N, C-alpha and C positions, 0 to 999 in steps of 0.2 A: 567730342561725343555729341550725338544728335538725340533729340527727344524721341521716346518710344511711346506710342499711343496706349498700348496695353502691355502689361507684363505681370507675371506671377511671381510670388516670393521665392527666394532661393530655397530648394529642398535638398536635404542630405539623405532622405529616406531611400532605401534601395528600391529599384523597380521590380515589378513582378518577375521579369526575366532573370534579374540578378538573384532574387530569392529562390527561384526554381533551380538555377545553376548551383547555388550553394547547398540546397537541401536534397537534391535528387540522389546523391550518393547515400546519404543517411536513410532516405526513404526506401531506396533499393535494398539496403541491408535489412531494414525492419521488415519489408515485404517478404524477403527470402526466409527470415526467421519465422514469421507467422505461417507461411506456407509449409515450411518444414515441420513446425509444431503441429499444425492441423493434420498433415499427412501422417506423422508419427503417431498421433493420437488415434487416427482412423485405423491404422494398421494394427495397433495394439488394443483397440476397443473391445474386441471379442474375447481377449484372454486376460485383460488387466481388470482387477476389481479393487474395491476399497478396503478400509481397515476392518478387521474382524470378519472378513468374508472367508468362508470355508473353501472357496474356490481360488483364493489368492495365494500365490507363493511369495508375495512381497514380505519384507521383514515384519510389517504390521498386520499381515494377513493371518489366517488361521487354517490354512490348508493342511499343515502338519498334524494338528490334533484331529482334524476330520478324517484324515487317512488312517491314523492310529485307531480311531473308533471303528472305522469300517473293517479294519483288520481283526477287531475283536467281535465282529458280528453285529455291530450297531448300525442301523440304517440312518443315513444323514440326508435330510431333505431341507432345501432352502425355501423359505417363504418370504415373499416381498410385500404381501398385502395382509391386512388385518383379517380378512375372511379366510385366507389360507391358514393363518396361524390358529385362529379360534376353531376352525373345522378339524384341524389335526390334533387338538388337545385331547388327551385321554389318559386312562390309568397306566398304560404301558408306554407313555411318551414323556420325554423331557423337552420342554419348550424353553429355548434360549432366546431371550430378547436382547439383541446386541446393542440397540440404541433406544432404551426406554425414554430418554429425555427428548427424543425427536418425535415422539407420538404426541398428538394433540390430546387435550383433556378428555374429549369424548372417546377417543380411541383407547386411552388408558382405562377409562371406566368400563368400556365394552370388553376389553381384554381381561380385566380382573374378574368380571362377572362370568366370563367363559371358563377361566381356569380354576376358579374357586371350588367348583364342584367336580372337577375332572379327575381327582385322585391321582394326578400325575405330579411331576416336578416342574416348577417354573424357576428358571435362573435369570435374574436381572443383573445386567452388567453395569455397574457404576451409576445407579439411578440417583437423581438429585432429590431435593426435598419434596417437590410436588409429585414427581413420579413415584417416589417411595410411599407417600401417603395414600395414593390411589391404587397402586399395584401390590403393595405389601402392607396392608393395614396392621398396625401394631408395631411397626418399625419406623424409626425417625432418623433422617439423615443429618449428620453433624458436619463439622469442619473437615477440610482436606489435609492430608499429610503426605509426605513424600513416600514413594514406593521403595521398599528395601526388603532385605531378607528378614522374615519374621518367623518366630516359632509359633506353633498352633495354639498352645496353652488352652486346650479344651478337650472334651471327651468325644468329639465327633470322630467316628472310626476313619472316615476318609482323610481327615486332617491329620490324625495321629499316624496313619500309615505313610502319608506324604511327607510329614515332617516340615522342615523349614521351607518356605516358599516366598516368592517375590510378591508381597502383599502390601497393603496400605491404601493410599488413595482416599476416597470418601469413607468416612467412618460412620458407624450407626449405633443407635441405642434402642432398647426395647424393654418394656415392662412385663412382657409375657414370660411367665416362668417356664413354659415349655420350650422356649427358643434356645438354640445352642449358639453361643457366640465364640468366634475363634479369631486367631491372628490379631491380637490387640496391638494398636499403635498409639502411643501416648495415652494409654489407659482405656481406649475405646476400640471395639472390634471392627475389623474390615471385612469379615465374613459372618453373616447371620443366617441360620437355617431355622425357619419358622414352620412348624407343622400346621396343616390345615385340617378342618373338621372332617373332610371326606377321606382322609388317609394319605393324602399327598403332602407336599411341602413346598415352600417358597424359599429359595436361597437368594440372598443379596450379596453380590460380590463388589467390593469397593474399587477394584482396579481391573482392567482387562489384560494386564501384562502376562499373566500365566497362560493366556490363550494365543499370544502372538508367536509367530514362527521363530523370531529371533530370541525369544526368552524361554521357549519350551524345554530346552535341554539344560536349563539352569535350575539349581536347587532341587526342590521336589515339585516343580511346576507341572511337569507332565503327569505325574502320579495324581496330583490334586485335580487337574483338569479332567483326566480320564474318569476318575471316580465320580466327580460332580456331574459329568455329562453322560456317563455310561451306565448309570444305575438302572436304566430301562432300555428295552430293545430298540426303541425308536427315538431319534433326536430330530426335532424341528428347529432349524436355525432361522430365526425371524430377523430379517434385515429390513427395518422400516424404510419405505420408499416415499419420495415426494410425489410420485405419480399415483399413489394409492387413492382411489376415489373416496375412501372413508375419511381421508384427511380433510376433506372439504365439506363433510356432512355432519350436521349437528343433530344427534338423535334425541335431543331433549331429555337426557338422563336426569333422574330425580336428584335434587340436591345440588344442582349446578350452581345456583346463585349463592348458597351458603358457603360452599367450598371456595368459590372465587373470592368472597369477602375475607374468609379466613386466611387466604394467602396474600392479602395485602393489595387487592385490586383485581379488576377483570382482566383475564388473559385472552378471552374471546377465541378459545379453541386454537391457539397457536402453539407451536412447539416451544418448550421452555428450556432454559439453561443451555442452549446450543448457539454457537456463534457461526458466522459465515465460513470461517476457516475450517470448522469441523466438517463442512460439506464439500470442501475442495480437496481433490486427491493430491497426495504429496507431490506427485510428478509435476503438477501445474504450478505449485509453489516454487519448486526449483527452476522451472522454466521462466517464471516471472522474475526470479532473482537473476538469472542469466541475462534476460533481456535488459534489466536495469543496469547490470554491469556493462553490457555492450553499449548501451546508450551513454553511460559515463565515459567509456573509452572513446566513443565517437566524438563526444563533446570535447574531450582533451585533444583529440587528433585535429579537429577542425577549429579549435579555439585560437584566438589571436595570440601570437607569441610576443611577450613583453621583453624588452631588452634595449641595449643601446642601438642608435641608428647606425646603419652601415652605408657608407657611401658607395654608389654604384656609377660606373662610367656610362654615360648616356650614349646611345648609338649615333645620335645626331646632335651637333652643337646648335643651340638656339640663342640668337642674339637677344640682348636685353630689351631692345626696342620692340622686337616681336613679342616677347613675353609680356611687356607692359601693354602693348596693343591688345593682345588676347585677353588680358585681365580686364581691361577697360570695356571690351566688348561684352564680357560676362556681366560686369556691373550694369552696362546699358540694357542688356537683355532682361536683367532682374529688376530694372528701374531702381537700383540701389545707389541713389545720389548721396545718401547719408554715409554709406561706407566709403564711397569714392572720396567724398570731402574729408572724412576722417583720415584716410590714407594720405591725401595731399597735405593736409595740415601737419600730420605727424612727421612726414618726410621733411617738410619745410622747417619745422622746429628743430629737428635733428641736425640739419645743415646750418641753421642760423645760430644755434647755441655756441659752437666753438668760435664763430666769427665775432660774437658779442662777448667772449670771455666767460661764458657760463659752462660749468661742468656738465658732462653728458647726463649725469644722473638727475640734474635739475632742468633738463631741456623741456620737459613737459609740465613744469611748475610755473603757473602764471606769475606768482609773487616774486619769482627770481628772474625769469626770462624777460618779462615786459619792461621792468625798469632798465635792464641792461640794453635793450633795443632802443628805448626812448632816448638814450644818450647819444645814439648814433644816427637816428633818422628824424625827420621833421614831422612825421605823422603823430597825432595825439594818441595818448594811451588807450582811449576808448576805441579808436579805430583799430589799433593793433590787437586789442583783446578780441574784437569782433572778427578780425581777419584770421587770427591764429587759434582762437578757442570758441568761435561762435557756433551758431546752429547750422543745420544742414540746409543747403540751397533748395528752394522749392521748384526750380526748373533747371533744365539742362543748360540754358543760356547763363543762368546765375552760377552754375558749377564751372563753366568755362571762364567766366569773369573772375571767379575765385582763384582759379589756377593762374590766370594772368597777373592778378594782384600779388600772389605769393612770389611769382617770378620777379616782379618789379621790386618787391621788398628785399628779396635776396640780393639783387643787383645793387640796390642802394646801400645795403649794409656792407657789401664787399668793397665798394668804392669810397665808403666814408672814412 
């Protein structure tokens, strides 16, 4: 071996070309899935709507109840902004608020002010504590219960005619003696109808299930939904939108500070009690799950297979001398004199041990090998220890000298 002026440490990290070769198949599959998903979403974007949307035929949509109301002569109008909802409120109108929890605090206060004197009906779908306090004063939201078939257990004509319905969800309490409470779950009602001073009323519904397409034909859901929404000739279906300009406008409503403190801290006009998943259409959740499954399958497909080694016949026979020369050239290129010295010493000890009568398992144990060799050669123990278990040579010349000395030691032991 000859000295190398400069060399870099041996690296086992894959090159950029190798990384690209391994990953391009997976990246192509992911790209195809993303393009297909975007194309599919773009094609269906004009006809697909979210939950509780009267235009949606999805299982969680509400197109069925909207069509039944239209067949009964009730006009159904979809509002997506607060201005549209408040303008349409009136004595001959039912205002359905499909997502009261998505409204900001200032939006809730504006909406309550507009509908309180309208003499119409306002139906709030599953409002939480804050939304109930601001949109239905006098009603308090309590804990949540599972939705199941419940009996009306009240004197509300619409509930008595509908009978058993899929109710539950958020439950409510009220101290107003004029309120009608129906469909109790664990002792608390999931439907409360509270008359307003102008001759209208506010209904609080604990669960949206009776409005879903998939549940409309169950129990008395259709009857209850049609009576709650069809009591007036016009129905405004308010679907709060994140693009509504009023969502980012603070109108400085009186009492903002007091109500914020009573709720346990400032909310700063943000939508309450709603999570990110509530805003994601169900189709995208399924698409994400499918992408995750595809990624797992791709990882299993491309993963390293663990198992016993399988011998394979090489296309060309390589002589041992060529293999040793190639390995030495790699050591030289990497300037790895330490590894080369370790390999030479380990091979030497392996050959010397049986010649000195030392078991193979103790060939690399100095306390066993060195005394056995001392009895056969004239070299002192200190020199044998340095030769067989010493430090790495500092130069290529020292490495060559080490190889020569190991050869000389082996010849001496063989002839002793």
